[in-house]
DSSP file (Angstrom, degrees, kcal/mol; ACC not computed):
  #  RESIDUE AA STRUCTURE BP1 BP2  ACC     N-H-->O    O-->H-N    N-H-->O    O-->H-N    TCO  KAPPA ALPHA  PHI   PSI    X-CA   Y-CA   Z-CA
    1    1 A Q              0   0    0      0, 0.0    26,-1.8     0, 0.0   116,-0.1   0.000 360.0 360.0 360.0 147.5  -14.3  -21.6  -14.7
    2    2 A V        -     0   0    0     24,-0.2    24,-0.2    96,-0.1     2,-0.1  -0.740 360.0-157.6-138.9  83.6  -17.6  -22.9  -16.0
    3    3 A P        -     0   0    0      0, 0.0    22,-1.4     0, 0.0     2,-0.4  -0.447  10.2-162.0 -67.0 139.1  -16.9  -25.2  -18.9
    4    4 A L  E     -A   24   0A   0    114,-0.3   116,-0.5    20,-0.2     2,-0.5  -0.972   9.8-170.8-125.7 132.3  -20.0  -25.5  -21.1
    5    5 A V  E     -A   23   0A   0     18,-2.1    18,-2.3    -2,-0.4     2,-0.2  -0.941   9.0-157.1-133.3 114.5  -20.7  -28.3  -23.7
    6    6 A E  E     +A   22   0A   0     -2,-0.5     2,-0.3    16,-0.2    16,-0.2  -0.555  18.1 165.1 -87.1 150.5  -23.5  -28.0  -26.1
    7    7 A S  E     +A   21   0A   0     14,-2.4    14,-2.9    -2,-0.2   115,-0.1  -0.963  39.2  70.1-150.5 167.6  -25.1  -31.0  -27.9
    8    8 A G        +     0   0    0     -2,-0.3    11,-0.3     1,-0.3    -1,-0.1   0.313  61.1 131.2 108.7 -10.7  -28.2  -31.9  -29.8
    9    9 A G        +     0   0    0     12,-0.1     2,-0.3     9,-0.1    -1,-0.3  -0.196  21.2 122.9 -76.8 178.3  -27.7  -30.0  -33.1
   10   10 A G  E     -d  124   0B   0    113,-0.6   115,-2.9   112,-0.1     2,-0.5  -0.987  61.4 -53.2 168.1-171.7  -28.1  -31.5  -36.4
   11   11 A S  E     +d  125   0B   0     -2,-0.3     2,-0.4   113,-0.2   115,-0.2  -0.887  53.0 173.5-100.2 133.5  -30.0  -31.3  -39.7
   12   12 A V  E     -d  126   0B   0    113,-2.8   115,-1.9    -2,-0.5     3,-0.1  -0.994  33.1-108.5-140.0 140.5  -33.7  -31.1  -39.6
   13   13 A Q  E >   -d  127   0B   0     -2,-0.4     3,-2.1   113,-0.2    73,-0.2  -0.344  51.0 -87.2 -63.5 144.6  -36.5  -30.5  -42.1
   14   14 A A  T 3  S+     0   0    0    113,-3.0    73,-0.2     1,-0.3    -1,-0.1  -0.266 119.4  31.2 -52.0 133.3  -38.3  -27.1  -42.0
   15   15 A G  T 3  S+     0   0    0     71,-3.3    70,-0.6     1,-0.3    -1,-0.3   0.238 100.7 110.8  95.6 -16.8  -41.3  -27.5  -39.6
   16   16 A G    <   -     0   0    0     -3,-2.1    70,-2.3    70,-0.2    -1,-0.3  -0.081  59.8-120.4 -81.4-177.0  -39.4  -30.0  -37.4
   17   17 A S        -     0   0    0     67,-0.2     2,-0.3    68,-0.2    67,-0.2  -0.834  18.0-171.9-128.1 163.5  -38.0  -29.7  -34.0
   18   18 A L  E     - B   0  83A   0     65,-2.4    65,-3.0    -2,-0.3     2,-0.5  -0.980  13.4-149.2-153.5 149.6  -34.7  -30.0  -32.1
   19   19 A R  E     - B   0  82A   0     -2,-0.3     2,-0.4   -11,-0.3    63,-0.2  -0.965  17.2-163.5-121.7 112.6  -33.7  -30.1  -28.5
   20   20 A L  E     - B   0  81A   0     61,-3.4    61,-2.8    -2,-0.5     2,-0.3  -0.775   4.1-155.4 -98.1 141.8  -30.4  -28.6  -27.7
   21   21 A S  E     -AB   7  80A   0    -14,-2.9   -14,-2.4    -2,-0.4     2,-0.4  -0.845  10.4-164.2-115.1 154.9  -28.5  -29.3  -24.4
   22   22 A C  E     -AB   6  79A   0     57,-1.5    57,-2.5    -2,-0.3     2,-0.6  -0.959  10.2-161.5-137.1 110.3  -25.9  -27.3  -22.6
   23   23 A A  E     -AB   5  78A   0    -18,-2.3   -18,-2.1    -2,-0.4     2,-0.3  -0.883  10.8-163.1-100.7 119.1  -24.0  -29.3  -19.8
   24   24 A A  E     +A    4   0A   0     53,-3.1     2,-0.2    -2,-0.6   -20,-0.2  -0.706  11.2 174.8-101.8 152.8  -22.3  -27.0  -17.4
   25   25 A S        +     0   0    0    -22,-1.4     2,-0.2    -2,-0.3    52,-0.0  -0.833  42.0  38.5-144.1-179.0  -19.6  -28.1  -15.0
   26   26 A G  S    S+     0   0    0     -2,-0.2     2,-2.1   -24,-0.2     3,-0.3  -0.508 117.0   1.5  69.7-137.4  -17.2  -26.4  -12.5
   27   27 A R  S >  S+     0   0    0    -26,-1.8     3,-1.0     1,-0.2    -1,-0.1  -0.437  73.7 146.9 -88.1  68.2  -18.5  -23.6  -10.3
   28   28 A T  G >   +     0   0    0     -2,-2.1     3,-1.8     1,-0.2    -1,-0.2   0.698  59.9  74.2 -77.9 -16.7  -22.1  -23.5  -11.5
   29   29 A E  G 3  S+     0   0    0      1,-0.3    -1,-0.2    -3,-0.3    -2,-0.1   0.725  95.8  54.2 -67.2 -15.7  -23.4  -22.5   -8.1
   30   30 A R  G <  S+     0   0    0     -3,-1.0     2,-0.6     2,-0.0    -1,-0.3   0.415  83.7 109.1 -93.7   1.3  -21.9  -19.0   -9.0
   31   31 A T    <   -     0   0    0     -3,-1.8    22,-0.3     1,-0.1    69,-0.3  -0.711  44.5-176.7 -84.5 116.0  -23.8  -18.8  -12.2
   32   32 A S        +     0   0    0     67,-2.6     2,-0.3    -2,-0.6    -1,-0.1   0.747  66.8   4.4 -86.6 -24.4  -26.6  -16.2  -12.2
   33   33 A A  E     -E   99   0B   0     66,-1.1    66,-3.2    19,-0.1     2,-0.4  -0.988  56.4-148.2-159.3 151.7  -28.0  -16.9  -15.6
   34   34 A M  E     -EF  98  51B   0     17,-3.2    17,-2.6    -2,-0.3     2,-0.3  -0.926  21.1-170.7-117.8 145.4  -27.6  -19.1  -18.6
   35   35 A G  E     -EF  97  50B   0     62,-2.5    62,-2.5    -2,-0.4     2,-0.5  -0.964  19.0-144.5-135.5 152.0  -28.2  -18.0  -22.2
   36   36 A W  E     +EF  96  49B   0     13,-2.9    12,-3.2    -2,-0.3    13,-0.9  -0.971  24.4 172.9-112.6 131.7  -28.5  -19.4  -25.7
   37   37 A F  E     -EF  95  47B   0     58,-2.9    58,-3.5    -2,-0.5     2,-0.3  -0.846  11.6-156.5-127.4 167.5  -27.2  -17.4  -28.6
   38   38 A R  E     -EF  94  46B   0      8,-2.4     8,-3.0    -2,-0.3     2,-0.4  -0.993   6.9-157.0-148.3 147.2  -26.9  -18.2  -32.3
   39   39 A Q  E     -E   93   0B   0     54,-2.4    54,-2.4    -2,-0.3     6,-0.2  -0.951   8.8-161.3-132.8 112.3  -24.8  -17.1  -35.2
   40   40 A A    >   -     0   0    0     -2,-0.4     3,-2.3     4,-0.4    52,-0.2  -0.520  45.0 -74.2 -84.0 156.5  -25.9  -17.6  -38.8
   41   41 A P  T 3  S+     0   0    0      0, 0.0    -1,-0.1     0, 0.0     3,-0.1  -0.256 117.9   4.0 -48.6 122.3  -23.4  -17.4  -41.7
   42   42 A G  T 3  S+     0   0    0      1,-0.3     2,-0.3    -3,-0.1    -2,-0.0   0.432 113.1 100.5  84.4  -5.6  -22.4  -14.0  -42.3
   43   43 A K  S <  S-     0   0    0     -3,-2.3    -1,-0.3     1,-0.1     2,-0.1  -0.752  75.4 -99.8-118.1 165.6  -24.3  -12.5  -39.5
   44   44 A E        -     0   0    0     -2,-0.3    -4,-0.4     1,-0.1    -6,-0.1  -0.422  50.7 -90.7 -78.8 155.5  -23.6  -11.3  -36.0
   45   45 A R        -     0   0    0     -6,-0.2     2,-0.3    -2,-0.1    -6,-0.2  -0.363  49.1-161.6 -63.8 143.9  -24.3  -13.6  -33.0
   46   46 A E  E     -F   38   0B   0     -8,-3.0    -8,-2.4    -3,-0.1     2,-0.1  -0.972  19.2-109.7-130.6 147.1  -27.8  -13.0  -31.6
   47   47 A F  E     +F   37   0B   0     -2,-0.3   -10,-0.3    63,-0.3     3,-0.1  -0.425  31.9 174.1 -69.4 143.4  -29.5  -13.8  -28.3
   48   48 A V  E     -     0   0B   0    -12,-3.2    13,-2.8     1,-0.4     2,-0.3   0.683  57.4 -24.6-112.9 -69.9  -32.2  -16.5  -28.3
   49   49 A R  E     -FG  36  60B   0    -13,-0.9   -13,-2.9    11,-0.2    -1,-0.4  -0.986  52.5-155.8-149.6 155.7  -33.4  -17.3  -24.8
   50   50 A G  E     +F   35   0B   0      9,-1.9     8,-1.1    -2,-0.3     9,-0.5  -0.930  11.0 175.3-132.9 159.8  -32.2  -17.1  -21.3
   51   51 A I  E     -FG  34  57B   0    -17,-2.6   -17,-3.2    -2,-0.3     2,-0.3  -0.984  23.9-131.1-155.1 153.4  -32.9  -18.7  -17.9
   52   52 A R    >   -     0   0    0      4,-2.1     3,-2.8    -2,-0.3   -19,-0.1  -0.791  37.6-110.2-101.6 155.7  -31.8  -18.9  -14.3
   53   53 A W  T 3  S+     0   0    0    -22,-0.3    21,-0.2    -2,-0.3    19,-0.1   0.681 118.2  66.8 -62.6 -14.4  -31.1  -22.2  -12.6
   54   54 A S  T 3  S-     0   0    0      2,-0.1    -1,-0.3    20,-0.0     3,-0.1   0.696 120.6-109.7 -71.4 -17.7  -34.3  -21.5  -10.5
   55   55 A G  S <  S+     0   0    0     -3,-2.8     2,-0.2     1,-0.3    -2,-0.1   0.253  71.7 143.9 104.3 -11.4  -36.2  -21.8  -13.7
   56   56 A A        -     0   0    0      1,-0.1    -4,-2.1    -5,-0.1     2,-0.4  -0.434  50.5-124.5 -66.0 132.4  -37.0  -18.2  -14.0
   57   57 A I  E     -G   51   0B   0     -6,-0.2    -6,-0.3    -2,-0.2    49,-0.1  -0.610  23.3-173.5 -78.9 130.6  -37.0  -16.9  -17.6
   58   58 A T  E     -     0   0B   0     -8,-1.1     2,-0.3    -2,-0.4    51,-0.2   0.885  61.3 -26.0 -90.5 -48.6  -34.7  -13.9  -18.1
   59   59 A Y  E     -     0   0B   0     -9,-0.5    -9,-1.9    50,-0.1     2,-0.4  -0.982  49.5-152.3-163.0 155.1  -35.5  -12.8  -21.6
   60   60 A V  E     -G   49   0B   0     -2,-0.3   -11,-0.2   -11,-0.2     2,-0.1  -0.999  23.0-124.0-135.2 133.4  -36.7  -14.3  -25.0
   61   61 A A    >>  -     0   0    0    -13,-2.8     3,-1.2    -2,-0.4     4,-0.8  -0.471  18.9-129.6 -72.3 143.7  -36.0  -13.0  -28.4
   62   62 A N  T 34 S+     0   0    0      1,-0.2     3,-0.3     2,-0.2    -1,-0.1   0.786 104.3  68.7 -65.4 -25.1  -39.0  -12.1  -30.6
   63   63 A S  T 34 S+     0   0    0      1,-0.2    -1,-0.2   -15,-0.0   -15,-0.1   0.720 114.3  26.8 -66.0 -22.7  -37.7  -14.3  -33.4
   64   64 A V  T X4 S+     0   0    0     -3,-1.2     3,-1.7   -16,-0.2     4,-0.3   0.383  85.7 126.1-117.2  -4.4  -38.3  -17.5  -31.3
   65   65 A K  T 3< S+     0   0    0     -4,-0.8     4,-0.1    -3,-0.3    -3,-0.0  -0.361  78.6  17.8 -66.3 137.3  -41.0  -16.5  -29.1
   66   66 A G  T 3  S+     0   0    0      2,-0.4    -1,-0.3    -2,-0.1     3,-0.1   0.198 122.5  59.4  89.3 -17.5  -43.9  -18.9  -29.3
   67   67 A R  S <  S+     0   0    0     -3,-1.7    17,-3.1     1,-0.1     2,-0.3   0.161 100.3  51.5-131.1  18.2  -42.0  -21.7  -30.9
   68   68 A S  E     -C   83   0A   0     -4,-0.3    -2,-0.4    15,-0.2     2,-0.3  -0.991  53.8-167.8-151.4 155.1  -39.3  -22.3  -28.4
   69   69 A T  E     -C   82   0A   0     13,-1.9    13,-2.9    -2,-0.3     2,-0.4  -0.948   7.9-152.6-137.7 159.6  -38.9  -23.1  -24.7
   70   70 A I  E     +C   81   0A   0     -2,-0.3     2,-0.3    11,-0.2    11,-0.2  -0.993  16.5 174.6-135.3 139.1  -36.0  -23.2  -22.3
   71   71 A S  E     -C   80   0A   0      9,-2.1     9,-3.0    -2,-0.4     2,-0.4  -0.965  18.0-142.8-145.0 163.5  -35.5  -25.2  -19.2
   72   72 A A  E     -C   79   0A   0     -2,-0.3     2,-0.7     7,-0.2     7,-0.2  -0.988   2.2-163.0-133.4 132.9  -33.0  -26.0  -16.6
   73   73 A D  E >>> -C   78   0A   0      5,-2.9     5,-2.0    -2,-0.4     3,-1.0  -0.913   4.5-173.0-116.6 104.2  -32.3  -29.2  -14.8
   74   74 A N  T 345S+     0   0    0     -2,-0.7     3,-0.3     1,-0.3    -1,-0.1   0.778  81.4  62.0 -74.4 -21.8  -30.2  -28.4  -11.7
   75   75 A S  T 345S+     0   0    0      1,-0.2    -1,-0.3     3,-0.1    -2,-0.0   0.653 117.5  31.6 -72.4 -14.7  -29.6  -32.1  -10.8
   76   76 A K  T <45S-     0   0    0     -3,-1.0    -1,-0.2     2,-0.2    -2,-0.2   0.331 102.6-127.6-119.7   3.8  -27.8  -32.4  -14.1
   77   77 A N  T  <5 +     0   0    0     -4,-0.5   -53,-3.1    -3,-0.3     2,-0.4   0.864  66.4 137.3  50.4  39.1  -26.4  -28.9  -14.4
   78   78 A T  E   < -BC  23  73A   0     -5,-2.0    -5,-2.9   -55,-0.2     2,-0.4  -0.937  44.3-160.1-121.4 139.6  -28.0  -28.9  -17.8
   79   79 A V  E     -BC  22  72A   0    -57,-2.5   -57,-1.5    -2,-0.4     2,-0.4  -0.963  13.5-157.5-118.0 133.8  -30.0  -26.3  -19.8
   80   80 A Y  E     -BC  21  71A   0     -9,-3.0    -9,-2.1    -2,-0.4     2,-0.5  -0.868   9.3-162.6-115.9 142.0  -32.2  -27.3  -22.7
   81   81 A L  E     -BC  20  70A   0    -61,-2.8   -61,-3.4    -2,-0.4     2,-0.6  -0.974  10.3-161.8-125.8 115.0  -33.4  -25.2  -25.5
   82   82 A Q  E     -BC  19  69A   0    -13,-2.9   -13,-1.9    -2,-0.5     2,-0.5  -0.878   6.9-169.4 -97.6 126.4  -36.4  -26.7  -27.4
   83   83 A M  E     +BC  18  68A   0    -65,-3.0   -65,-2.4    -2,-0.6     2,-0.2  -0.970   7.4 179.2-117.4 126.1  -36.9  -25.3  -30.9
   84   84 A N        +     0   0    0    -17,-3.1   -67,-0.2    -2,-0.5   -68,-0.2  -0.732  59.3  25.9-122.4 171.3  -40.1  -26.1  -32.8
   85   85 A S  S    S-     0   0    0    -70,-0.6    -1,-0.2    -2,-0.2   -68,-0.2   0.910  85.3-160.6  41.3  55.1  -41.5  -25.1  -36.2
   86   86 A L        -     0   0    0    -70,-2.3   -71,-3.3   -73,-0.2     2,-0.3  -0.308   9.8-162.6 -72.8 149.8  -38.0  -24.6  -37.3
   87   87 A K    >   -     0   0    0    -73,-0.2     3,-1.8    -3,-0.1     4,-0.3  -0.760  37.4-101.2-125.8 168.0  -37.4  -22.4  -40.4
   88   88 A S  G >  S+     0   0    0      1,-0.3     3,-1.5    -2,-0.3    38,-0.3   0.789 119.9  65.3 -61.1 -27.6  -34.4  -21.9  -42.7
   89   89 A D  G 3  S+     0   0    0      1,-0.3    -1,-0.3   -49,-0.0   -49,-0.1   0.596  88.4  68.3 -75.0  -7.4  -33.7  -18.7  -40.8
   90   90 A D  G <  S+     0   0    0     -3,-1.8    -1,-0.3     2,-0.0    -2,-0.2   0.627  70.8 119.3 -85.3  -9.8  -32.9  -20.8  -37.7
   91   91 A T    <   +     0   0    0     -3,-1.5     2,-0.3    -4,-0.3    34,-0.2  -0.357  43.3 104.3 -56.0 122.7  -29.8  -22.2  -39.4
   92   92 A A  E    S- H   0 124B   0     32,-2.0    32,-2.6    -2,-0.2     2,-0.6  -0.975  76.8 -82.3 178.9 165.4  -26.9  -21.2  -37.3
   93   93 A V  E     -EH  39 123B   0    -54,-2.4   -54,-2.4    -2,-0.3     2,-0.5  -0.815  47.6-145.0 -89.0 130.4  -24.4  -22.3  -34.8
   94   94 A Y  E     -EH  38 122B   0     28,-3.5    28,-1.8    -2,-0.6     2,-0.4  -0.809  15.1-164.5-102.9 136.4  -26.0  -22.3  -31.3
   95   95 A Y  E     -E   37   0B   0    -58,-3.5   -58,-2.9    -2,-0.5     2,-0.4  -0.924  11.6-145.9-120.6 146.6  -24.0  -21.3  -28.4
   96   96 A C  E     -E   36   0B   0     -2,-0.4    23,-2.5   -60,-0.2     2,-0.3  -0.843  21.4-174.5-102.3 141.4  -24.5  -21.7  -24.7
   97   97 A A  E     -EI  35 118B   0    -62,-2.5   -62,-2.5    -2,-0.4     2,-0.4  -0.982  13.4-150.8-140.3 156.7  -23.3  -19.1  -22.2
   98   98 A A  E     -EI  34 117B   0     19,-2.4    18,-2.7    -2,-0.3    19,-2.1  -0.972   8.1-147.2-128.7 139.9  -23.1  -18.6  -18.5
   99   99 A A  E     +E   33   0B   0    -66,-3.2   -67,-2.6    -2,-0.4   -66,-1.1  -0.922  35.5 146.7-102.6 109.5  -23.1  -15.4  -16.5
  100  100 A S  S    S+     0   0    0     -2,-0.6    -1,-0.2   -69,-0.3    15,-0.1   0.742  73.1  38.3-113.9 -32.1  -20.9  -15.7  -13.3
  101  101 A F  S    S+     0   0    0     13,-0.1     2,-0.4   -70,-0.0    14,-0.1   0.450 114.4  54.3 -98.5  -5.6  -19.4  -12.2  -12.7
  102  102 A H        -     0   0    0     12,-0.3     2,-0.7   -69,-0.1   -70,-0.3  -0.970  65.3-148.3-132.2 141.7  -22.4  -10.3  -13.7
  103  103 A Y        -     0   0    0     -2,-0.4     2,-0.3   -71,-0.1    -3,-0.0  -0.925  26.8-170.6-108.5 109.5  -26.1  -10.3  -12.6
  104  104 A C        -     0   0    0     -2,-0.7     2,-0.3    10,-0.1    -5,-0.0  -0.660   8.1-164.3-101.5 156.9  -28.3   -9.4  -15.5
  105  105 A T    >   -     0   0    0     -2,-0.3     3,-2.2     0, 0.0     4,-0.4  -0.980  52.6 -31.4-136.8 148.7  -32.0   -8.6  -15.6
  106  106 A G  G >  S+     0   0    0     -2,-0.3     3,-2.1     1,-0.3     4,-0.2  -0.046 130.4   2.2  53.4-135.6  -34.4   -8.3  -18.4
  107  107 A Y  G >  S+     0   0    0      1,-0.3     3,-1.8     2,-0.2    -1,-0.3   0.731 122.5  72.2 -58.6 -25.2  -33.0   -7.2  -21.7
  108  108 A G  G X  S+     0   0    0     -3,-2.2     3,-1.2     1,-0.3    -1,-0.3   0.797  88.7  63.0 -66.5 -21.1  -29.5   -7.0  -20.1
  109  109 A C  G <  S+     0   0    0     -3,-2.1    -1,-0.3    -4,-0.4    -2,-0.2   0.559  94.9  62.4 -77.9  -4.9  -29.6  -10.8  -20.1
  110  110 A A  G <  S+     0   0    0     -3,-1.8     2,-0.4    -4,-0.2   -63,-0.3   0.432  84.8  95.8 -93.3   0.5  -29.8  -10.6  -23.9
  111  111 A Q  S X  S-     0   0    0     -3,-1.2     3,-1.7    -4,-0.2     4,-0.3  -0.778  72.4-140.2 -97.5 136.3  -26.4   -8.9  -24.2
  112  112 A E  G >  S+     0   0    0     -2,-0.4     3,-2.3     1,-0.3    -1,-0.1   0.855 100.8  66.7 -60.3 -36.1  -23.3  -10.9  -24.9
  113  113 A K  G 3  S+     0   0    0      1,-0.3    -1,-0.3    -3,-0.0    -4,-0.1   0.691  90.2  66.0 -64.6 -16.4  -21.4   -8.7  -22.4
  114  114 A A  G <  S+     0   0    0     -3,-1.7   -12,-0.3    -6,-0.2     2,-0.3   0.726  92.0  73.7 -74.5 -17.1  -23.5  -10.2  -19.6
  115  115 A Y    <   -     0   0    0     -3,-2.3   -16,-0.3    -4,-0.3     3,-0.1  -0.732  52.3-175.0-110.5 146.7  -22.0  -13.6  -20.0
  116  116 A D        +     0   0    0    -18,-2.7     2,-0.3    -2,-0.3   -17,-0.2   0.646  68.6  45.3-110.2 -23.6  -18.5  -14.8  -19.0
  117  117 A Y  E     -I   98   0B   0    -19,-2.1   -19,-2.4  -116,-0.1     2,-0.3  -0.942  63.0-171.7-130.0 146.7  -18.2  -18.4  -20.3
  118  118 A W  E     -I   97   0B   0     -2,-0.3  -114,-0.3   -21,-0.2   -21,-0.2  -0.998  16.7-130.0-142.6 146.1  -19.1  -19.8  -23.6
  119  119 A G        -     0   0    0    -23,-2.5  -114,-0.2    -2,-0.3     3,-0.1  -0.145  32.7-108.0 -79.1-178.3  -19.4  -23.2  -25.2
  120  120 A Q        -     0   0    0   -116,-0.5  -115,-0.1     1,-0.2    -1,-0.1   0.661  61.6-118.3 -86.1 -16.6  -18.0  -24.2  -28.5
  121  121 A G        -     0   0    0    -25,-0.1     2,-0.4   -28,-0.0   -26,-0.2  -0.097  12.9-122.5 101.1 160.8  -21.4  -24.3  -30.3
  122  122 A T  E     - H   0  94B   0    -28,-1.8   -28,-3.5  -115,-0.1     2,-0.4  -0.991  26.9-121.2-140.7 135.6  -23.4  -26.9  -32.0
  123  123 A Q  E     - H   0  93B   0     -2,-0.4  -113,-0.6   -30,-0.2     2,-0.5  -0.632  22.7-171.2 -89.3 135.5  -24.6  -26.5  -35.5
  124  124 A V  E     -dH  10  92B   0    -32,-2.6   -32,-2.0    -2,-0.4     2,-0.5  -0.987   4.9-174.7-122.6 129.4  -28.3  -26.6  -36.5
  125  125 A T  E     -d   11   0B   0   -115,-2.9  -113,-2.8    -2,-0.5     2,-0.6  -0.990   6.5-163.3-125.1 124.4  -29.2  -26.7  -40.2
  126  126 A V  E     -d   12   0B   0     -2,-0.5     2,-0.3   -38,-0.3  -113,-0.2  -0.946  12.4-172.8-111.6 125.1  -32.8  -26.5  -41.3
  127  127 A F  E      d   13   0B   0   -115,-1.9  -113,-3.0    -2,-0.6    -2,-0.0  -0.845 360.0 360.0-117.4 152.4  -33.6  -27.6  -44.8
  128  128 A S              0   0    0     -2,-0.3  -115,-0.1  -115,-0.2    -1,-0.1   0.432 360.0 360.0-103.4 360.0  -36.6  -27.5  -46.9
């Protein structure tokens, strides 16, 4: 098991920034990749960004490319998603996920089926 706890969500004005955190526990050494997804009201969950604990980026969604970064702190077993220049379209519940039983590469890491554990999510609301 790899319990995941997201934090850092909230309400932010359009153009602002937020940093989301995902704290992992349990058998993190068996985790091959971490990912951030989001689900807006009435829409399907979509991939945002992914990373390995080594710091290697697995994949980036076009919708956030250039205004977001992802990082991993092995000492804290925590993955961060920095979102800048936020827009109303970024309003969603953001989920952290861990891939333990599968090894994904490239676009494969943008697929939900690559991930085995999920957090409860943290709400991000962007207002204008």
